[in-house]
C-alpha positions as CSV (number, residue, x, y, z in Angstrom):
1,M,0.1,0.1,0.1
2,I,1.3,3.6,-1.3
3,N,1.7,6.2,1.8
4,L,1.0,9.5,0.2
5,L,2.7,12.2,1.4
6,T,1.2,15.4,1.3
7,C,4.2,17.6,2.9
8,F,6.1,18.1,-1.1
9,K,4.8,20.9,-2.8
10,A,5.8,22.8,-6.7
11,Y,9.3,22.8,-6.0
12,D,9.8,22.0,-1.8
13,I,9.2,19.7,0.8
14,R,6.7,21.2,3.7
15,G,4.7,20.1,6.0
16,R,3.8,19.9,9.4
17,I,5.4,18.2,12.2
18,P,5.0,15.0,13.0
19,D,2.2,14.3,11.0
20,E,2.9,15.6,7.8
21,L,6.9,15.0,8.3
22,N,8.8,13.2,10.3
23,T,12.1,11.3,10.5
24,E,10.6,7.9,9.3
25,I,9.1,10.6,5.5
26,A,12.3,12.0,5.8
27,Y,15.0,9.1,5.8
28,R,12.6,7.2,2.7
29,I,13.0,11.3,1.2
30,G,16.9,10.8,1.5
31,R,16.3,7.1,-0.4
32,A,15.0,8.9,-2.9
33,Y,16.7,11.5,-3.4
34,A,19.9,9.4,-3.9
35,E,18.1,6.7,-6.1
36,K,16.8,9.2,-8.3
37,I,19.9,11.7,-8.4
38,Q,22.3,8.3,-8.7
39,P,25.1,10.9,-6.5
40,K,27.7,10.1,-5.2
41,R,28.4,13.2,-2.8
42,V,25.8,15.2,-1.1
43,I,25.9,18.3,0.6
44,V,23.5,18.1,3.9
45,G,22.6,21.6,5.7
46,H,19.1,22.4,8.7
47,D,18.5,25.5,9.8
48,I,17.6,26.3,13.6
49,R,14.3,25.0,13.9
50,L,14.0,22.4,16.5
51,S,13.2,19.7,14.9
52,S,15.8,20.1,12.3
53,N,18.5,18.5,13.3
54,E,17.2,15.4,13.5
55,I,15.3,15.5,10.6
56,A,18.6,16.4,9.0
57,Q,19.8,13.3,10.8
58,A,17.6,10.8,9.4
59,V,18.1,12.5,5.1
60,I,22.3,12.2,6.6
61,N,21.1,8.0,6.9
62,G,19.1,7.9,4.3
63,L,21.9,8.9,2.0
64,L,24.5,6.3,4.0
65,D,22.8,3.4,3.6
66,S,21.9,4.6,0.0
67,G,26.1,4.9,-1.0
68,V,26.2,8.5,-0.6
69,K,29.0,10.1,0.6
70,V,27.3,13.4,2.8
71,F,29.0,16.9,3.5
72,D,27.8,18.2,6.5
73,I,27.8,22.0,6.8
74,G,25.5,22.2,10.2
75,M,23.3,25.0,11.2
76,C,23.0,27.9,8.1
77,G,20.5,29.1,5.9
78,T,19.5,28.1,2.4
79,E,22.2,29.8,0.6
80,E,24.9,28.0,2.1
81,V,23.8,24.9,1.2
82,Y,23.9,26.3,-2.7
83,Y,26.9,27.6,-2.3
84,A,28.6,24.5,-0.9
85,T,27.5,22.3,-4.0
86,F,28.0,24.7,-6.3
87,S,31.9,25.6,-5.2
88,Y,33.5,22.9,-2.5
89,Q,35.4,20.2,-3.7
90,D,36.0,16.3,-2.2
91,A,40.0,15.4,-3.8
92,G,38.8,17.6,-6.9
93,E,35.8,15.9,-7.3
94,K,32.5,18.0,-7.2
95,M,29.6,18.2,-5.2
96,D,26.7,15.9,-6.9
97,G,24.1,17.8,-4.9
98,G,22.6,19.0,-2.4
99,I,19.8,19.0,1.0
100,M,18.4,21.8,2.8
101,I,16.4,21.4,6.0
102,T,13.8,24.1,6.7
103,A,10.6,25.6,6.5
104,S,11.9,29.0,6.0
105,H,8.9,31.5,6.8
106,N,6.0,28.5,7.8
107,P,4.7,28.7,11.6
108,K,7.5,26.5,13.6
109,D,5.5,23.1,14.1
110,Y,7.0,23.3,10.4
111,N,10.0,22.0,8.6
112,G,11.0,21.4,5.5
113,M,13.6,20.7,2.4
114,K,14.9,22.4,-0.8
115,L,16.4,19.8,-3.4
116,V,19.2,20.5,-5.5
117,R,21.5,18.7,-8.4
118,E,25.2,19.4,-9.8
119,F,26.0,23.4,-9.9
120,S,22.9,24.0,-7.2
121,K,20.1,23.5,-10.0
122,P,16.9,23.0,-8.4
123,I,14.7,20.3,-8.3
124,S,10.6,21.3,-9.3
125,G,8.1,19.0,-9.5
126,D,9.0,19.0,-13.2
127,T,12.6,18.7,-12.7
128,G,12.6,15.1,-10.5
129,L,10.8,16.1,-7.5
130,N,7.7,13.6,-8.5
131,D,9.7,10.8,-9.0
132,I,11.7,11.4,-5.4
133,K,7.7,11.8,-3.9
134,L,7.0,8.8,-5.7
135,L,9.9,6.8,-4.4
136,A,9.7,7.9,-1.0
137,E,5.4,7.3,-1.0
138,T,6.4,3.5,-2.6
139,N,9.4,2.8,0.5
140,I,10.6,0.0,-1.7
141,F,14.6,0.8,-1.8
142,P,17.6,-1.7,-1.9
143,K,18.5,-3.0,1.6
144,P,20.5,-0.6,3.4
145,L,25.2,-1.6,2.9
146,Q,26.8,-2.6,5.5
147,N,29.7,-0.8,5.2
148,R,28.6,2.9,4.3
149,E,30.4,6.0,3.3
150,S,31.5,8.7,5.8
151,V,29.7,11.8,7.0
152,I,33.1,14.9,6.3
153,P,31.7,18.1,8.9
154,V,32.9,21.1,6.0
155,S,33.2,24.7,6.9
156,I,32.8,26.9,4.5
157,G,32.4,30.0,6.0
158,A,36.0,32.2,4.3
159,D,35.5,31.3,1.2
160,Y,31.5,31.8,1.3
161,T,32.1,35.7,2.7
162,K,35.1,35.9,-0.3
163,H,32.6,35.6,-2.0
164,L,30.0,37.3,-1.2
165,L,32.9,40.4,-0.8
166,A,33.7,39.9,-4.6
167,Y,30.3,41.4,-5.8
168,I,31.4,44.8,-4.3
169,N,34.4,47.3,-3.9
170,P,34.6,47.2,-0.1
171,W,36.9,50.2,-0.3
172,V,34.0,53.0,-1.5
173,L,31.6,51.9,1.1
174,K,30.4,54.5,3.3
175,P,30.6,54.2,7.0
176,F,26.9,53.7,7.7
177,T,24.9,52.5,10.2
178,I,22.5,49.4,9.7
179,V,20.2,47.5,11.3
180,V,20.6,43.7,11.1
181,N,16.8,41.9,12.2
182,A,18.0,38.1,11.9
183,G,14.6,37.2,13.3
184,N,16.2,34.7,15.7
185,G,16.5,32.3,12.1
186,A,20.1,31.7,10.6
187,A,21.3,35.0,9.1
188,G,23.7,36.7,12.2
189,H,26.5,34.2,12.2
190,V,27.3,35.3,8.4
191,I,26.2,39.2,9.6
192,N,28.8,38.4,12.1
193,W,31.7,36.8,9.1
194,L,31.3,40.2,7.4
195,E,31.4,42.7,10.2
196,T,35.2,40.8,10.7
197,A,36.2,40.7,7.0
198,L,34.6,44.1,6.1
199,Q,36.8,45.9,8.5
200,P,40.7,45.7,7.3
201,L,39.0,46.4,3.7
202,M,36.9,50.1,4.4
203,R,38.2,53.4,5.3
204,Q,36.0,53.6,8.3
205,P,33.3,50.2,9.3
206,L,30.1,49.2,9.6
207,K,27.3,50.3,12.3
208,F,25.5,46.9,12.4
209,I,22.6,47.0,15.0
210,K,21.9,43.8,15.6
211,I,18.5,42.6,16.9
212,C,17.1,39.4,17.2
213,H,20.4,38.2,16.6
214,E,21.1,34.8,18.2
215,P,19.4,31.7,16.7
216,N,16.4,30.3,18.1
217,G,14.0,27.7,17.2
218,H,11.5,28.8,19.7
219,F,10.9,32.2,17.5
220,P,10.4,34.4,21.0
221,N,10.2,37.3,18.6
222,G,7.9,35.6,16.1
223,I,8.1,33.5,13.1
224,P,10.8,34.9,11.0
225,N,9.0,36.4,8.0
226,P,9.5,40.0,7.3
227,L,6.3,40.4,4.9
228,L,4.0,40.2,7.5
229,P,3.0,44.2,8.9
230,E,3.6,43.2,12.2
231,N,6.7,41.5,12.0
232,R,7.9,44.7,10.6
233,E,8.0,47.2,13.3
234,I,10.5,46.0,15.6
235,T,13.0,47.2,12.4
236,S,11.6,50.1,12.0
237,V,11.7,51.7,15.1
238,A,15.7,50.3,16.0
239,I,16.2,52.0,13.0
240,K,14.8,55.4,14.2
241,L,16.5,55.2,17.9
242,H,19.6,54.5,16.3
243,H,19.4,57.0,13.4
244,A,20.0,54.0,10.9
245,D,21.0,54.3,7.6
246,L,18.5,51.2,6.4
247,G,17.7,48.7,8.0
248,I,17.7,44.9,6.9
249,A,15.5,41.5,7.6
250,W,16.0,38.7,6.8
251,D,13.2,34.9,6.9
252,G,14.8,32.1,8.2
253,D,16.3,30.6,6.5
254,F,17.6,34.1,4.7
255,D,17.2,33.5,0.8
256,R,14.9,36.8,1.4
257,C,16.3,40.4,1.9
258,F,13.9,42.7,2.7
259,M,14.7,46.6,3.0
260,F,14.0,49.0,5.2
261,D,15.0,53.0,5.0
262,E,16.3,55.7,7.2
263,N,12.9,56.4,8.0
264,G,11.8,52.9,8.6
265,R,9.7,52.9,5.8
266,F,9.1,49.3,4.9
267,L,10.5,49.1,1.0
268,E,8.4,46.8,-1.4
269,G,10.5,44.0,-2.5
270,Y,9.4,44.9,-6.3
271,Y,11.0,48.5,-6.3
272,I,14.6,46.6,-4.7
273,V,14.1,44.7,-8.2
274,G,14.2,47.1,-10.0
275,L,17.0,48.8,-7.9
276,L,19.3,45.9,-9.0
277,A,18.7,45.3,-12.0
278,E,19.2,48.7,-13.2
279,A,22.9,48.4,-11.0
280,F,24.1,45.1,-13.3
281,L,22.4,47.0,-17.0
282,K,25.4,49.9,-15.5
283,Q,27.6,47.8,-16.3
284,N,26.6,45.6,-19.4
285,R,23.4,47.0,-20.9
286,N,22.9,44.1,-22.9
287,E,22.3,41.7,-20.3
288,K,18.5,39.6,-19.5
289,I,17.0,40.4,-16.7
290,V,14.4,37.6,-15.3
291,H,11.6,38.8,-12.8
292,D,8.0,37.1,-11.6
293,P,4.5,38.0,-13.3
294,R,2.8,39.6,-10.1
295,L,4.2,43.3,-10.8
296,T,6.7,43.7,-13.5
297,W,5.8,47.9,-14.5
298,N,8.8,48.7,-12.7
299,T,11.5,46.9,-13.8
300,I,10.2,46.2,-18.0
301,D,10.2,50.4,-17.9
302,L,14.1,50.1,-16.0
303,V,15.1,47.7,-18.2
304,E,14.2,49.1,-21.3
305,C,15.6,51.7,-20.7
306,M,19.1,50.5,-19.7
307,G,19.3,48.6,-22.7
308,G,18.3,45.4,-21.3
309,I,15.9,42.4,-22.2
310,A,13.1,41.8,-19.3
311,I,12.1,37.8,-19.6
312,Q,9.2,37.0,-17.7
313,S,8.9,33.8,-15.3
314,K,6.9,31.7,-13.4
315,T,6.9,32.6,-10.1
316,G,9.4,30.7,-7.4
317,H,13.0,29.9,-7.0
318,A,13.3,26.3,-9.0
319,F,11.3,28.5,-12.0
320,I,13.0,31.4,-11.9
321,K,16.5,29.6,-11.6
322,E,16.0,26.9,-14.5
323,R,15.0,30.1,-16.4
324,M,17.8,31.9,-15.7
325,R,20.1,29.3,-16.6
326,L,17.9,28.8,-20.2
327,E,18.9,32.8,-20.4
328,D,21.6,33.1,-19.2
329,A,20.7,35.9,-17.3
330,V,22.9,38.8,-14.9
331,Y,20.1,38.6,-12.3
332,G,16.5,38.2,-11.5
333,G,14.1,39.0,-8.9
334,E,11.0,38.6,-7.5
335,M,9.0,40.8,-6.1
336,S,8.7,38.1,-2.4
337,A,12.4,39.5,-2.1
338,H,14.3,36.5,-3.9
339,H,16.9,37.8,-5.6
340,Y,18.9,35.4,-8.4
341,F,22.9,35.9,-9.2
342,R,24.3,34.5,-12.5
343,D,27.4,34.6,-10.5
344,F,26.2,32.4,-7.5
345,S,24.8,29.9,-9.8
346,Y,22.0,31.5,-10.6
347,C,20.8,30.9,-6.8
348,D,19.3,33.1,-4.8
349,S,21.2,34.9,-2.1
350,G,19.4,37.0,1.2
351,M,23.0,38.8,1.6
352,I,24.2,39.9,-1.5
353,P,21.4,42.3,-1.9
354,W,22.1,44.3,0.7
355,L,26.3,44.7,-0.4
356,L,24.7,46.0,-3.4
357,V,22.5,48.3,-1.8
358,I,24.8,50.0,0.0
359,E,27.7,50.1,-2.0
360,L,24.7,52.1,-4.4
361,M,23.9,54.3,-2.0
362,S,27.7,54.6,-1.3
363,K,28.7,55.5,-5.2
364,S,25.5,58.1,-5.6
365,G,25.6,59.2,-2.7
366,N,21.7,59.2,-2.3
367,K,19.7,58.1,0.6
368,L,17.5,54.5,0.6
369,S,14.5,56.8,0.0
370,E,16.4,58.9,-2.8
371,L,17.4,55.2,-4.5
372,V,13.1,54.0,-5.0
373,D,11.2,56.9,-4.5
374,A,10.5,57.9,-7.9
375,R,9.8,54.7,-8.8
376,M,7.2,54.4,-6.2
377,L,5.5,57.1,-7.5
378,L,5.5,55.8,-11.5
379,Y,4.5,53.1,-10.6
380,P,2.9,52.9,-7.2
381,A,2.0,49.6,-6.0
382,S,-0.6,47.7,-3.5
383,G,1.7,45.4,-2.5
384,E,1.0,41.3,-1.9
385,I,-2.4,40.8,-0.4
386,N,-3.0,37.1,0.7
387,R,-7.3,35.5,1.0
388,T,-7.9,32.6,2.5
389,I,-10.5,31.2,-0.6
390,A,-12.6,27.6,-0.4
391,N,-12.4,27.3,-4.0
392,P,-9.7,29.7,-4.9
393,E,-10.2,28.9,-8.8
394,K,-13.8,29.4,-9.4
395,V,-12.9,32.9,-7.7
396,I,-10.4,33.4,-10.5
397,D,-13.1,33.1,-13.2
398,I,-15.2,35.4,-11.5
399,V,-12.3,38.3,-11.7
400,K,-11.4,37.2,-15.4
401,L,-14.8,37.0,-16.4
402,H,-15.3,40.6,-14.7
403,Y,-12.7,42.2,-16.8
404,H,-12.1,40.3,-20.1
405,K,-14.0,42.7,-22.3
406,D,-12.1,45.8,-21.1
407,A,-8.3,44.0,-20.3
408,L,-5.8,45.4,-23.7
409,H,-3.7,42.2,-22.6
410,I,-4.7,38.7,-20.5
411,D,-1.9,36.1,-19.5
412,F,-1.6,32.7,-17.3
413,T,2.3,32.3,-17.0
414,D,0.8,32.2,-12.9
415,G,-2.6,32.8,-12.1
416,L,-4.5,35.2,-14.0
417,S,-2.8,38.8,-15.0
418,M,-4.1,41.8,-16.6
419,E,-3.4,45.0,-18.3
420,F,-5.3,47.9,-19.3
421,D,-4.2,51.3,-20.1
422,N,-3.4,52.7,-17.1
423,W,-3.4,49.6,-14.8
424,R,-2.5,45.7,-14.0
425,F,-2.9,43.2,-11.5
426,N,-2.4,39.4,-11.0
427,L,-4.4,37.0,-9.0
428,R,-2.9,33.6,-8.4
429,C,-2.6,30.6,-5.8
430,S,-0.3,30.3,-4.0
431,N,3.1,27.4,-4.2
432,T,3.7,26.3,-0.6
433,E,0.3,28.2,0.9
434,P,-4.0,27.6,0.9
435,L,-3.7,31.4,-0.2
436,V,-4.8,33.4,-3.3
437,R,-2.2,36.3,-3.9
438,L,-3.1,39.3,-5.2
439,N,-1.2,42.1,-6.5
440,V,-2.1,45.4,-8.0
441,E,0.1,48.6,-9.8
442,S,-1.0,51.6,-11.9
443,R,1.1,53.5,-14.0
444,G,1.5,57.1,-11.7
445,D,-1.6,56.8,-10.3
446,E,-1.8,56.3,-6.2
447,I,-5.5,56.2,-6.0
448,L,-6.9,54.3,-8.7
449,M,-4.4,51.6,-8.0
450,Q,-6.8,51.8,-4.7
451,Q,-9.3,51.6,-6.3
452,K,-9.0,48.6,-8.7
453,T,-7.5,47.2,-5.3
454,K,-10.7,47.4,-3.0
455,E,-12.9,46.5,-6.4
456,L,-11.3,43.3,-6.8
457,L,-10.8,41.9,-3.2
458,A,-15.1,43.0,-2.9
459,L,-15.2,40.8,-5.5
460,M,-13.5,38.2,-4.3
461,A,-15.4,37.9,-1.7
């Protein structure tokens, strides 16, 4: 009898502990990953959740029983697994894959995994995740090996920090005061590494105001998800209290990077995508930039004005990375604060974005608010609005029917996108949560954007 697993999502694994994900299921996933990918060497890391260590150990046992040699980088963020997978070598041999144990920003009784192949190529439903799910559900594997490979602890801190700093020129950085909020997740130790490494490379050092800095799987200050408005105040207050130049907050595995300006104002990730796209295109006007379909006009306008090529991809880290590799894009960004870099093996990083932003601030002499305010006026946006709806497909059909006569363009790349003369929206089902997500933007008309947002929410209700 096949035991169906509900923890497999569109491009990763997430489930409630212990009924949807536990050590027995984790072991089977380790076996199934080995069966499908046929790796010899695999990187494994885990976040700070209370269940992460035992889930990681179960995955490791599954890999070892399948004849895989495991390189354990311990407690880390997702991008550290990506970095180790594409860069670390064992006696000249590259890694064949990586597994990160994390549930990112989900509630504290959840956990999950992100799986990659060699060079940190993502494994999604289209590229092997469904096969791994079926193997784990069937639970029929060869007999565990008697002479198992070993687990080798690996430290990547020095090389990883050096790689991060290669994206900027530390000598030009101004001695900003920066509030950094790790949310009691995994970001704190990397900030410590960067703080130490930057000090001898700068004329005057950065000043870090560290809040919720120590990793704590109990999440005493709430789940680290700065997309939730109630989680932003602590960062905003600290910025004002310390007269900081900017603030940065991360989710639990710090693959997303959220920014606040010098006034403590939360900045939508959409505008940071445009800012970073422009920065890369200043170096090479012919590069390709990948973006998601939720909010697009600001990004497309900036990319085309800078002589670049804007390419739309389905939302989600696996899909963005696959499209970036296909196009050889230099940078990709999602409004959810995921930022992807070609030189980071097309993976997302929560550390590279803020380093690039403080370099932009240093070179331009502008405050962070001054770098984004004009674009926010040109393309005001609602920010992502989430609703739990019993029949999301029916709601999307109702919305489509209501607007289709007036729409200039309708796109189904990810959910429903409809464009009109001076406003547009995207309505889609979440890939990871039981939610419908709405985004609305306009061309320079905030009142219109707000009116259409209310109109859409009334239709959805």
